[in-house]
N, C-alpha and C positions, 0 to 999 in steps of 0.2 A: 510528762512525758509517758506515751504508751509503752506497755511492756508485753512480752509474749504471753503472760498470765491473762491477758485480756481477750484471748482468741482460742477458739477451739481449732485444732488442726486435723484436717480430714485426710483425703487421699492424694497421692503423689499424682499431679495432672501434668507435669512437664519438667524437663531437665534439659538445661543448655550448658555452654561455656562459663556462664557467670553464676549458675547455681541451680537450685531445685526450686520448682513451684508446687505449693500445695493447695488444695481447695480448703477453705475455713469459713468460719463464722465468727463475727464479733459477738462476745457474750453480752447478754441482756437483750439482744436485738435478733431480727430474723435475717439480717444483712448477710448474705453469702459473699465471701471475697477470695481473692487469689492472693497468697503471700509467698513472695519469693525470698529465699535464704540465700545470701552471699557470704561464704565462708571468708573469714577473715586469715585464717592460716595460710602461710605461703606468701603473703603480700607485704610489701615493705610500706614505710610510713607514707612515702610518695603515692603509692597505690591506694592506700586507704584514705588520703586526702582527695585523690582523683574520684574515688567511688562516692565520697560524701558530696563532691560537687556534681556527679551524674544524679544523685538523689534530689540535689536542689533544682536541676534542670526539669525533671519531672514533676516537682512541686508547682512550676509555674506554667504547666501545660494544661489549656482548657479548651477543648474542641470536642465536638460530638463524635469525631471520627478517631479520635486517640484515647487509649485507655488511660482513665482517670486514675492517679494517685489518691489514696483515701488517708493513708497514714505511714509513718516510718518510725523505726527505732532501732537501737543497737542492743545485743546481748554481748556477753563476753567473748562469744566465738562466731556470730554472725551479724551482718547488716540484714536488717528485716524490711521488706518494702511490701505495704499492703495496697492492692490494686483492686479496682471493681474486676468482678468475675464475669469473663465472656467465654462462650463455647464456640468450637468449630475453627480449626485452622484451615485457612486456603489450602495448605499442603495437603490435609486429608481429603479435600475435595479433588484435588488434582489424583491423588492416590486411587480414590474410589472411581471418580467419572472420568479421569484421563484429561477430558477437554470439556468447555463449555460452549453454549450458542453465543454468537457475537453480542446480541441484545443483553445477556446475563453479564458478559465481560464489560460492556459498556456501563453497568450499573456500578460494578466494582471499581472501574477506572475513575468514575466521576468521584467517588468518595475518597479514593487515593489521592487524586489530584488535589481535592481539598485539604486533606490532611498535609499533604506535603507542602502545600502553599502557605499552610499556617507555620509549619515548622521553619521553613526557608523565610519567611517573614521576620521570624525571631532569631534569625540567624543561627538556626540549629541544622546541622547535617545528620540524618539518621545513620548512614554509613553501613548499614547491614540489613537492607531490604531483601526481602526473601519471603516466599510463601508461609513459611514457619512462624514468621512473624506479623501475620496479617490474620485476623480473627474475624469470622463472620457469624453473626447471629441468626436466630430462626427467622427473625424479621427481615434478613437481608442487609442489616447494618454492618457496615465495614469499620473494624477498629484496628488502628496501626499501634503495635506495642514492641517492647524490648528494645530500649534504646541504650543497650549494653555497650555499644560503641560511639553513641552520641557524642559530640563535642560543641560547645558553644563557640562561634565564630566572633572574633572581636571585630569592631568595625574598621580596624587598620589591617587586620590579618584574616583575608576572607579566604586564603588558600592554605591547606593543610598538606602535609607531606608525609604521612604515616599510612601504613596498609594494614587493614584488618577486613574481616568479613567473609562471605561465602564466594569462592571463585566463579560458580556458574553465573552468578548474577552481577560480578564485578566488571566495572568500565574498563575500557582500554587503557586509560591513564592510570587506574588503579593498579592493574597487574603489572605495569611497567615501572611502577613506584615513581610516577612524575607527578608534579603538583596538581591538585584537583579542588574542586569546589563543589557547590549545591548540584550542578548538573550531573555528577556521578549517581546521585540518587534517581535522577531522571532516567538514566540508562537503565539502573536496576528496574524501574517501573515498567519500561518497555519490554525488557526481558520477561518479566511477570507476567504482562498482559499477552505476549506472544505465546508462552507457555499455556497460558489458560485457553487460548483459541485454537493452537495447534496440537497440543498435548505433550510438547517437549520444548526446552529452551532452543534458541536459535543456533547455539553452540553446544554440543553435548558430545563427551567422549569420557571414557575412563582413564584416558592418558592425561596426567596433570599438565605436563609440559605441552602436549598438542593442544589441549584445552586453551592454554595461554596464547598458543600460536593462532588458533582459529578466531579468539576474541581480538587480538591486535590485526590481523591481517585479513581475514576472510569476509567477503561480503555477506550481508544477510540476506537469505533468501526469503522473500515475502510470500505467503500462501495466495493462491489466486482466488480462493474462496471467499475472502473477506471484502468488505465494501471499500470503495475508494477513500472514503473519510478515515477509516481505521487504518488502511494502509499509509495513508499519509501522515496520520498521527504516529504510528510506529516507525515509519521512516525518519521523521524528526526526532524521536526519542533515541532510535538506535543509530545516530550519526556518531562515527568514531572520532571526529574532531570535536572536543567539548565547546568550543565557542561557537560551532555551527549547529549545535544541538538544539531542539526547540525548548524554549525557556520562557519564564514569566516576562511579560503579561500575556504573550501569544498563546502559551500553553494552555492557560486557562480559559481562553477564548475560542479554542478549536471546536469545529463543528462536532468532532466526536464526543467531546465531554461538555459540551455547552447544555446548560440546565434547561429540561423540558417542565412544563407544568406538572407532570406526574413526579418527576425529580424533587421538585420544589415541595410538593405536598409530602413526599417521604421524608425530606430534610426537616420540614417543619413538625412532623409528628416525631421524630428522633429528638428534636430540640426540646419538645414538650415532655417527652419521657426522661430525657436526660439533660435537665437544665443545668448543664455545665457545672460551674464551681458549687452551685447550690445543692448538687448531689452531695458534696462533702459536708455541707452545712446540714443537710438533712441526717447525714450519717452520724455527725456528733450530737445533733438533736435527739435522735433515737437512743443513743447511748447514754446521754443524760437523763433522758425521760424515763428509762426503764432500769437505770442501774439502781435507783432508790428504792425499787420494788423488793420485796423481800425473796420474790421467787423470779427466776429468769423467766423469759418468754417460753422457752422450752427447756424442761431438765434434762432431756436426752443428749448425752454427748455425741458428737459425730464420730462414728466408729471410724478407723483407719481403714482404708480399702486398698486392694492391690492395685497396682497400676491398670490402666484401661487395656483390655485385650483388644486383639485385632479382628474381633468377629462382627464389628459394626457393618451395616448396609446402609448408606445414605439414601435418602428420598430419590435422588436423581437416578441412583444406581437401581433402585426398586422399579422406578418407572420404565428405565431401558429394558431390564430383564422382562417385566411384565408386558412389554410392548413387543415381544417376541424374540429378542436378541439372545435372551438365555437359552443354552442348550441343555435338555433334561439329561439326567444320570441314565436313563434307560437308552437314549439316543447314542450316548457316549459308549455304554457296554457294547452296542452294536458295531459303532465306528472303529473300535479298538481290535476287532477281530481281525482286520487286514491292515498291513503296514502302512499302505496308502492313506487310508482314513485315519490311522493312528497319528500320523504326521498332522493332519488337518486339525486336530485336537489341539497341540500347541501352536498352531497357526490361527487358532480362534480365540480371541479374548473372552467371548462369552462361555466357551467351553472351559476355559482356565478359571472363570468366575464361578461356574458350577463346581468345580473341583475344590477351589479353595474354600467357597461358604459350606461344602459338605464337610470338609475336614476341620471346621471351626467348631468342635465338639467338646464338651468336658467329659472327663472320666466318669462322672457320676451321670450323664447322659447317654453313656455308650451302649448300656444294655438295650435301650429303645431303638438306638440308631446304629447298631453294630454293623448292619448288612450294608447300607449305604457308605459308611466309613470304609469298610473293607473293599467294597467295590471301586470306590474312588481311588483307594491306595494302589489297586492292581491296574486299574486304567492309567493312573498317573505314571507309574514305573513302565508300563508296556510303551505309552506313547513317548516318554522320554528315551527309551532304550532304543526305539526306533528313530527318534529325532537326532540322536548322535550322529548318524551316519547321513542324515539329510543334506542336500545341497544348499539350501537357502539357511545355513546354520546361522548366519549373523541375525536373520529376520527372526528366527525362533529364539535366539538368546535374548533379543530384545523384548519380546513378547513375555518371555518368562520373567526377565527383570522388571518388567511393568505390571506385571500381575501380583495378586497377593499370595502366588502359591508357596514361596519360600517362607514367608510369614506364617501361613497357615500350618506349614509342616512343623516349623519350629515349635509353635504353640501346641500342636498334637503331642509332639516328643515330650515337651514339658509336662503336660497334663499326665501322659501314661507313664513316665519314668518316676513319678512319685506316687502312683496310686497303690492302693493296698492288695489289689488282685494280680494275678499272673497276666501281663499284658504284653508278654514277649512277641507274639506274632504282630500285633499292631505296631509295636516299636521297630521291630525288624522291617516291616514294609516302610514304616514312615522315614526311618533312617537311610533306607536304600533310595527312596524317592527324593529325599533331602539331597543325599549325595549326587544323584544324577542331576538335579535341578541346578546344584551349584556348578556342576561341570559345565553344564550347557549354558547358563546364564552369563551375563556379561557384567554383572554388579561388582562392586569392589570387595564385597564380603564382609565389609567392616561392622555393620549393623547386626549381620547374622551371626558373626563371631561373638560379638557382645552379648546377644541373646542366648547363644548355645554353649558357650564356654562355661558359664555357671553349672550347666546341667551334666557336664561331662563326669565329673567325680561320680555322681549318683549313677550314671549310666554304666560307667566302669564297673561299678561295685553293685550293679543290679542284681538282686538276689535270687531273681528266678531264670538268670541266665545259665542255662545248663550246658551249652555248646561254645560259650565264648561269641555267640553271634552278635549279640547287643554290643559287646565291648569291640568287636571288630568293625561292625558299621560305625560305631560311634568314632573310633579312631580314623576311618575312611573319612568321615565327614569332617573332622579336625585338619586332616590334610588337605582337603579341598578347601576349606575355610581359609586356612593360612596361606593356601596357594593363591586364592583370590585377593586376600587383603594384601599380600607382600606386592601384588601388581601395581598398587598405588600407596606405597609406604607412607607418603607424606600426609596422607589424608586418614591415616589410621594410626597415628602416633600415640593419640590419647587412648585409643582402645588397648593398645600394648600395654600402656602404664596401668589401666585398671585391671588388666589381667594378671599382671606380675604378682599381685597379692593372693591370686586365687590358689586352691588347692589341687587344680588341675593338673599342672606340671609334675608333681610327684605321682599322680595317679596315672598318667600316661607312661612316665618312666618305668612304673612297677610292672607294666604290662610287658617289659623286656625280660623280666626274671621269670622264665616258664619252669625253671627247675625246682622252684620253691613254692608252688601252687599245691597244695595238699588235697584239694577237692577230689573225691573218688569218682566225681561225675564227668571230670574232664580228661580226655585222652590227650596222649603227648602230641599228636598231630594238630589238634585244635589249638594248644598252646603255643606251639611254634608258629604256627600262623598268626596268632594274636602277637607274639614276639616280633615276629616280621612286619606286621602292620604298625605296631608302636615304633619301630626303626624309622618305618617310613614317615610317621607323623613328627618324629622328633628331628629328622632331618629337614623336614619342610619347615618347621618351627625356627631352627638355628641356621639354616642355610638355604635361603630362598634362591630359586633359580630362574625366577620369571619376575617380570615387573619393571618399573622405571629405574634407570640408573642415571645418576648425574655424571656429566664428563668431569675429569679432574679438574681442580680448581685453577689449575695454570692454563687451561684451554681458553678461559674467558667466556664461556657459555653458561656457567652455573652460577651467574652472580645474582642479579636483583630478583629475577622471578621467583626464586627459591629461597630467597636469604630467609624468610619466616619459617619455611619449611624445615631448613636446617636447623635454625634454633630450636624448634619443636620436635626433633627426631632423636631422643636419646635412648630409644627402646632397644637398639642392636645390642647395647652393653647388658642391660639388665636381663633381657631374655636369654642370652646366651649364657652370662655367667650364673643366673639361676639354674638352668639345665646342668650345666657342668658341675655345679655345686651338689645338686641332686644325684646325679651319677656316682660322684664320689663319695657321697655319704651312705649310700645304699648299696655301695660295691657292686654297681651295675657296669662298671668299665670293662671288666672281663666278658660280660655278655655282648657288648657292643663289638668287641674285638673278635669275638667267636665267629662273628658273621664274615670276617676277612678269610676264613677257611672255606666258605660255601663256594659252590660251582657257579652261583648266580651273581654274575658281574653286576647287576644292578643293586643287589643288596650290598656287596663289596663297597660300592660306590657311595652307598647311603651311609655306611658305617664310617667311611672315610670322611664324609662331609660332616658328620657329629664330631669325629675325633678333631678334625682340623678347626672347626669353630669353636669348640670348647677349650681346645689348648690355646687358641688365639685370645680368648677372652678371659680366661681363669688360668693365672699362673700355677696354682696348686694342680690343677688338672694337667698342665704341661709337664710339671716336675714329676707327677706321678707316671706319666707315660714314658718320660725319659729316662727314669730310675729303675723301671722294671723291665728286664730284658724279655720276660715273657709277653710283655704287652707290645714292645717295638720289634721283637724279633719277627713275627709274622709279616710285618710291613716290610722289614729288610730283605726277607727272603723273597717276598713278591717283587720288590724293586730290582734285586739282582736277577731273578727270572726274566724280568721285562727287557733289562739292558742286555742279557746274554741271547735274546732272541734274534736271529738272523732274519733278514727280509723285513718287508713293511709290517707295521704294528696296526692293528685296526683301532677305530676311533675310542671304543670302550676302554680297551687295555691301555690305550696312551692317556686317557683322561684319568684312569685309576694311578698310573705311575706319575702323573703330573700332581693328583692329590696328594700322593704318598710324599713326593719331594717337598711339597708345601708343608705338610706336617712335621718332616724332619728339619725343615728350616727353622721351625720354632723350637721343637721339644730338645735338638741337640744343644740349645743353649744351657739347658738345665741338667745335662749329663755329661761330664767330661771323658767318659769312656766312649759314649757314642760318637764324639767327635773323631776319635781316633778310629772308630770302626767305620765310620763314613769315609775317612781319608783314604782307607784301604780301597773302597769302590770307586774313587776318583777316576782311575783309568777307564772303568767301564763307562762312567759318565762323560768323559771326554770323547772316548770312542763312539759312543751314540751320538754326541752332540756333533761330532763331525760327519758322520755318516746319513743322518737324518736330513730331509730337505722340508721338514715342517717346522716353520718358524716358531709357532706358540711352544711346542715341544722343547726346543734349543733354548728358548727363553727361560723355561722353568728350570731346565738343566744349570744353566749359568746361575739363575738364582740360588740354587742349591749348592752349586760349588762356590760361590761367594759366601753364602753363610758358613760353610766349612771353613773357608780361609779365614773367618773372623774369629773362629774359636780360640785357637792358641797358635803361638809361633811355629811349633812342629807341624800342625795341620796346614798351616798357611804355606809352609815351605813345599809340603807334598804337592798341594793344589798349583803352587806357582811352576814348579818343575813339570808337572803332567799338562798344564794347561798352556802355559806362556811359552814354553819351549816346544810346543808342537804347532801344527797347521791350525789348531783349534782357535788360536787368538785371531787370525786373520778372519775367521767366520764372524767374529764380533762386527767387523765392518759391515758385513752383508746384512746383519740383524738392525744395525743403526741406519741403513739405507733402505729398509722394508717398508712398505706402505701398510699401515696397521688400520687403514680405514675400515675394513670389513670387522674387524674386532670392536673399533669405536663405535660403530654403528650398531653393534651387538647382533651382526649376523650370526656370531658363534657366541655360545654361552661363555661367560666368564669362568674360569676354574674356580674361583673363590666364590661364585654365586653373585646375586645381585647386592647382597650386603644391606638389606633395607634401603636401597637407594644410593648407597655409598660405595664406590669400587674399592677394594682393599690394595690391590697390587698392581702397578703398571708392568707390562710384558717386558719392557726394557730395564725395570729397576735392577735385576741382576747384572746387566751389563755394565750400569752406572756404578753398582757396588764393587764390581770386580775391577773396574778401571782405577776407582778409588784405591782400593786395596794394592793394586800392582804398582800405583804412582808413589806408594810410601818410600821407595827408594832404596830401602836396606837390602833388599832381596834381588830386585830386577835392576842390575846396574845399567843396561843398555835399552832401559824401557821407553826413553823419551825418543831415541832415534828408531826405534822398532814402530813405535806409535805413529810417527809421521812417515816413514817409509812405506808402511803398510796401507796407509790411507786412512787409517782409523781415526787419526786427529781430525782430518778435514770432515770425515762422515760424522764425528761426534758434534763438531762446531755446527754443521748444517742441522742437524737433529735438535741441538740445543737452542739455535736460533729460531727453530720453528715448533717450539713447545705448545703452541697454541693450536696446532693444527695435528689432530690424531696422533698425541704425543705418546701415549702409553707409558708415561712417567708419571709416577705419583708423587705426593710430597715428600716421601721418603727417598724415591729415586732423585728427586731434584736436590734434596740435601747432598746426597752422595755425589751427584754431579758437579755442585758448587764446591764441595771438598776435593774432588780430583782437579778441578781448575786451580784451586788454591795450592795444592800440594806440588802441582806442576810448576807453576809460578814461582813458588818459593824455592824450588829445587835448583835453578840456574838463571844467569841473567839472560842467556840465550832464550830460554822458554818465557821469561817475561817479556822479552822484546817481541817474541812471536805472539803470545798471548794479547798483549795490548797494543800490538801493531794492527790488529785485527778490529777495525772500528765498529763492525756489526756485533762482533762478539761482545765488545765492551758495553755496548748500547743494550743488549739482551741481559747481561749480567747486571746493570743499573735497573732495568725494568722490573726485575724481580722485588724491588722494593717500592715501586709505584703505587700510590693509593689503591687504586683498583685491585692490583693484584694482592696487596698485603690484605686489603679488606676482605677479600674471598678466602685466604688463607684463615683469617680471624674467625670467620663464620663457619668453616669447615669444623666438624665435631673433633674435639680432642681425642676421642676413642678413635678416630681414624687418622691420627697424627696431625690434625689439624688445631684450630685455636690458638690460643696465647703462646704455647710453647712451640708451635711451628712458626709463627711470626718471628719470635725471638731467635730460632735457630737459623731461620732462611736469612734474617738481617745481619746477624754475626757473620755468617758465611761471606755475604756479599761485600760488607764493610771491610772484612779481613782482605779479601781479593783486592778491593779498591786501594787498601792502604799499601800493597806491595808496588803498586804504580808510582807511589811516590818516592821510591828507591832507585827509579830507572836512570841510567846514565845518559842515555841517548836523548839529547835534546829535542830533536824533531819528534820522537815517540812521546816524549813528555808534554810537548806543545799540542799534539794531536789528541792525546788522552784528556787532557784538560779542556780542549775544544768540545770534545764529546760530553764530557761530564757537564760542561756550562750548558750546551744545546739540549741536553736531555734533562736538565734542570734537577741535578742530583741534590744540591743544596735543600730545594723544595721537598724532595722525597725524604731526606735524611731528618728534616724537621717534622714532616707529618707522621712519620713511622713512630716518633716519640710517644704519641697519644696511645699507640697499641702495645708498647713495651713495658715490662715492669721496671721501675726506676734503677734496679739494681743492674740492669742490663743496657743502660744509656751510654756506657762508655765508649764502645765502637762509634756509634754514629756521631756523638758529641766530639770525640776526638777528631773524626775525619772532617767534620765542620770547622772545628778549630784549625787543623791544618790548612784546609783550603782557603779560609777567610784570611789567614795570615799570609796565604801565598799570593792572591790575587785581589785587588779592588773589585774586579768583575764579581767574584764569589761573594765578597763582603756585601756587596750592593744587593745580591740576590737573597742574602740572609736576611737583610731588613725587609725586602719586597714580599718574602714569603713567611713572614710572622716570626722570624727568629727573636724579635724583641717585644713579642706579645707578652703582656704583665704575667698570665698564668704559665706561660713557659718559662719565663725568667725566674719565676717563684718555684717552679718544679726543678729547675737546673740548680738554683743556688741554695736549696735547703741545706742546713748544716749537717743533716743526717745522711746526705749523700755521700758516696765515696770521694775521698779528696781529689781523685783523679777527674771524676765528673766536673766537680766545682773548680778545679784547676782550668780545665780546657774551656768551660763556660766563661770562666773571668778572662782568659785569654782572648776569647772571640769579642767580648764586650769591650775589652781593652784596646784591641785592634781597630775596632769601629771608632772609638774616640780618637785613637793616634791618627786615623787616615784623614778625617775631616771635622771640622766643627759642624758641618751640615748635618751629622748624624746625632748630635748632642740632644736636640728635641725628641728624637725617638727613644734615646737611652733614659731621659727624664720621663718620658711617658711611661716606660716600663717601671719607674719607681725604683731604679737600681740602689739608690742611696740608702734605702730602708735596710737593705741587708749589710752594708758595710762594716757597721759597728760589731755585729755578731762574727762576721767572717775574719775581722782583724784579730779577734779571740779565739780563732779556731785552732784546736790542739796541732794541727798539721802545719807545719812551716811552710810547705809550698804553697797553701791556701792564703796564708798570711802574706807571704811575699807578693803573690800575684794580685792580691786586694791593693796593697800598697801601689803596685804598678798601675792597677786600674785607676786609682785615685789621680796619680800622676798625669795619666792620659786623658783624664777627665778634666784635667786643668791645663791641658798643654796648650790649646787655641786660645782660650779666653777665660774670663772669671764667670761663666755661664753656672757653673756648679757650686761657686764659692758660698752662696747663701745657703744651698740645699746641705751641704756638707756641714755647715754650722749648725743647722737644724736638727740633724740627724745625730748629732754630737759625736761625730767620728774623729774629730780633731784630737781630743785628748788622748783618744786610744792610738792614733796615728804617732802622737809623741812618743808614747811609749814603746812603739815598735823601734825606735832608734836603739834601744837596749835590748832588742829581742836576742835571744841565743842563737837564732838562725841568722846566717850571714846574709843570705839572699833578702831577707826581710829587712835587715838593717839598710841594705843598699838601697831597696826600692822605697823605703820609709823617708830616706833622704831625697830621692828623686822627687816623691811626691810632695815632700814639704817645699822644695824648691820651686815646684810650678804652683802650689798653692799661694805663694808669696810673691809671684812673678808680675801678675797683671795689675793689681792694685794692693793697697794696704789694709783692705778689708778683714783679712784673717789674722794680721800681725799680733793683735792682742791674745787671740786664741793659741797661737804658735810660739808664744812667749818662752814658755818651758821647754822648749825643744833645743834652746840655745846650748846649754851645758853638756846633753849627750851629742849634739852635732859636734862641738869642740872635741869631745873625746874621740869622735869617729875619725878626726883628721888624723889619727894614729891607726886606724883599722888596718889589719893585715891586707885587705884587698883595696888594691888601688880605684877601682871604680867606686867603691864606697867612699874613699876619702875625697875623690874628685866630687860625688854627689854632695857630701858634707860640706866642701869649701864652697860650692855653688850655691846651696841652700842658704848658708850663712850671708853670702854676697846678695842674695834676693831679698833678705830680710831687711835690707836698709835701701832697696832700690826704689821705692815708691815714696818713702818719708823717713823722718828721723825718728820715728816713734819709738824703736827698739835700739837706738844707738846708745843710749846709756847702758842698758842691760848687756849690750855686746861688749863694751868697753869693761863693764864691771866683771863679766864673767871671764874675760881674757881671750876673747874670739880673736881680736887682731893679733895678739901675739901668736896664736895657734895658726893664723893664716900665714903670718911671716915666716913661721917654722916650714910651714908646708910648700914654701918657695923652694926649699932646699930638698924637696921630696924627689926620691929616685924615679918615681912615675911622671912621665911627660904631661899626661892629662891632668893629674893633681896639681902641677905646678902651674900649668896654663889657667886653670880656672880658679885656683887661689889668687893668681895675680889680677885676674879680671874681677874677682870679688872685692879685692883691696881697692881696685879702681872704683867701684861702687861706693866704698866707705870714704873715699877721698873727697866725696862731694860735700862732707861734713867736717867743720873746723875741729870739733872734739877728736874726730878720728884722725885727722891729719897731725894733730899736735902729738897724740898717742905715737902714730908711726914715726914721727921725726925722732922723737926720743928713743925709739928702738932701733935706729940704724935701718930704716926703710930703704933710704936711697943707696946705702952701700949694698944692700941685698940685691937691689935692681941693677947695679952696675956690674955685681958679680954674675947675674944671670945673662947681662948682655956680653960678657967676657967668654961665658961658657957656650951660650946659645945664641950669640948674635946673628947667625945665619938663619934662625927660625922666624919667618916674617911674622908668626902669630906673638911671639914674645916681643918682638920689636914694636908690633901694633899696640899691644897693651901697654907697654912702657911707656911709649909715646903719648898714649891717652892720660896715663897718670900725671907724666910731666906737665902737659896742657892744663890739666886740673888745677896743679899747684900754681902754674903761673897765672891762671886766669883769676886766682883768688889773691893776687898781690904777693905770692912767695916767688919773687924773680930768681932770688938766690937759692939754690935747691940744697946749700950746706949753710947750717948756722954756725 
């Protein structure tokens, strides 16, 4: 097998989600190759196996338009795939040339069609078709590469249901997570060809969600300038209905891609040069031929090079510029002198090309080209400054984003930040231009951020920076870059992950501390300005206020389109936690708090944004803020000042006060004294709440009040007295009725920011928390009546029943709402009747554990109160509420609730939710399932219908390591199914229940042992269906032992099980022989039901044959049964008499009975209980048996 030592490794030539690609050369040959390194770290065994399968797919591919795999091997840390080396991504052509003539597009299309036809013929879907994965050689040969997401389609499974890839090029069925097949590749082909001829994809936007909507709903607008054949071809590929999409064989025969003589000649030439699999044979031949030579073909090792720079100019671009489209720098210097002409510079791609190429200069070349660079920077700055106020801002933004200007400025900054001479003037201009370009441009900023962030440490510590100018400009760029990146957080998650290990965060935070900078060159004014800029940068990093925000998971809109995005967005925790830790470690917290005393409200808000997010994601930071009165006192003073203000409050002041209240809602939990302090200002909070008409401000006030009430009992009493006993409580009704559509649509900025796409707090969370606290009952004696009389309960129900429409209730708010319902229902019978009498409310309560809702909760990040903890918490609350319905006395309401439960398929939801719960939280759902299946056959049938007896689920529920409560309830369910009908026996057998019985009979918990015995009894209730299975699983010896179990119920049900196991035939008589002595002993058990069951079991042991008659007589069973006829318990007497009737079928038994005064006992029974028809019936049966056997005279 090949090893890494067989290759020289050269420059990095590419990097993607699956690994890095280096240019290399096979030793002893002149063969240049591309080597992809795929790291093993972080991948589980399943993923490693999958990667090996991917490599096997590559091995089999042999086509002139597909990159050939030459070799593969593994190291301890990586998979290494050696491929033929090809240069020039289609993506680069798009970047440089923007678009291509139709005839050039046709050449590319024909080759891509051949490549895809080859793949699809081999049942391979590429699934990641995009320009970056299409390579174009200097001879025009197209090669498809990077099958990172390829999967082989089996003959039986032609449809796959997973989603990966690049959203811009993804088919409608993919973005909707619907099943898809090879036609998804054909849609991607259509998008690529459209982009090649138009210059941009058919659907293009920076908004992730809007892009999804465009792809799914919007029609494709085809350009008028293309030929009819091309338009027809694109229309066929870009059909939103997969089954109607242009497909094989019609695709290959379409006029637009039909092969001409010229095409055929080119293909033959490619085949001659790249003779398929023979290329690999030649490769091996070269290696074997030259390996024996004492000297390699070349003794020079390939030197590692830096990644390629962005200063390339493609032939097509040079042709375009030379043909007169390029604008000279001299012309631009003239144009920039007037604002009107300056705007035209950024509207002209040729002008932007000129500026970009001029700025592509190395530090070493600067001495020769300093004048053009300085001129280009001045022109760029002026043009961008004017462009900021231009009317056609969107068009300008697009031009800048489509150009290489940002790349060139990034490259220039990198070059001059590390050079050995003073380049401060160039850096200042470059950074200023970069900042302006970022502000105006509409790209997401992720690439620029990835390129710029590693430079920041060097820029902030730039040794020639005498006035903090470079530092300030660098921080301005950071602020702008994060602002851009945060607009589409789901596309930049990987960028944030890369940046968290950088040394940049400490450098940025260090700029806050202007008091400890000792350089004599720096004046205090410059340092304070730097500190202010650092504050803004940090605020933008930890508390973004722009960008996409998902709706709360309960709304139903945040599900499938962003499920992958949610899974891949953990950056909010790491970024905020890291910043908070740095601020703590470097003692920079007081520097942040200092800004609260400034007169500049914007700076105060920036400081509050940082304090809030750092407290939110770092408990040590919150403790620090809550325990030091010097840190929280300024905020307390500010809040008091705002609340004391009479008259309307302006927006900025209101926003400050809202942020302060959010900060206090977190840090007061870490300071017992702070709770007392805040309790003292509750009157001010209540008064402000009552007087203001701004719903958002009211919501935040309630949020803080509810937080204070949860501190301790004393604080709670103060809050209740001040809030509940005033008119303030009735205003909660108004908030519940308020339409928050404008907030949900983000017409207003969220107080907590965009949260990297995830909202933190619902505006109505505080109301939900407060209702939950008030319903606790020990303080508000008349809460229920006040709740109903004020209309608040009705408003709550309406809001709760419409959580999917502008809810403004977060997951935590939902938990509080469910807790509130539970406490209210638990408090009185009338409240329970009121709650469960509302069918719509019961429906909504149940809906919270529907699969689609629970799945949304599970995908929501745990850092935002989602994930498994959220699912567990919500499910427990819902189940707790529904359990209370089982105790209702009113029959009409009970019937109504059960009807709703049945129609809403509650059984189905309780079963499905188990897949998302940790096993130690099964008790609630399984307990409710047990109660419902035992209550009604309708629920029992639903249990089977919805997979309750699935073998995997049964295994999960009957694991001996589970809580005894879970096992008992599970046994009760299966036992009830077995008891109801023999029709369910096959389902129970299919679940392989018998294999668990032996272990469960040995369980240390008596409840488990007893219910297992009961299950056996019901499994044998209707027929002998399970007799053989019970014998095979060796359960009967253990069952016999249970007759002497220390647990009373276990003994009782063991007798019951043995009785039924011997009822239908004598198959198990031999295996049950040893139970006779303990059964005889149990005829004297303290519990009558046990005595009755023992008597019945003894009778059944002779019911079907005389096999055990000798043993029964020998052990004294008949004598024992005779004694039981005098038992004080009615049931035991009757069953003993019936069992003795079974024994009378055999002469040996009749003889023993006659000798022991059997008939005297019967006559005594008749005298005492002659009016009991059952006694009379059983006695008559015995007389008839004796008479039929010739014993005419009953007394000898």
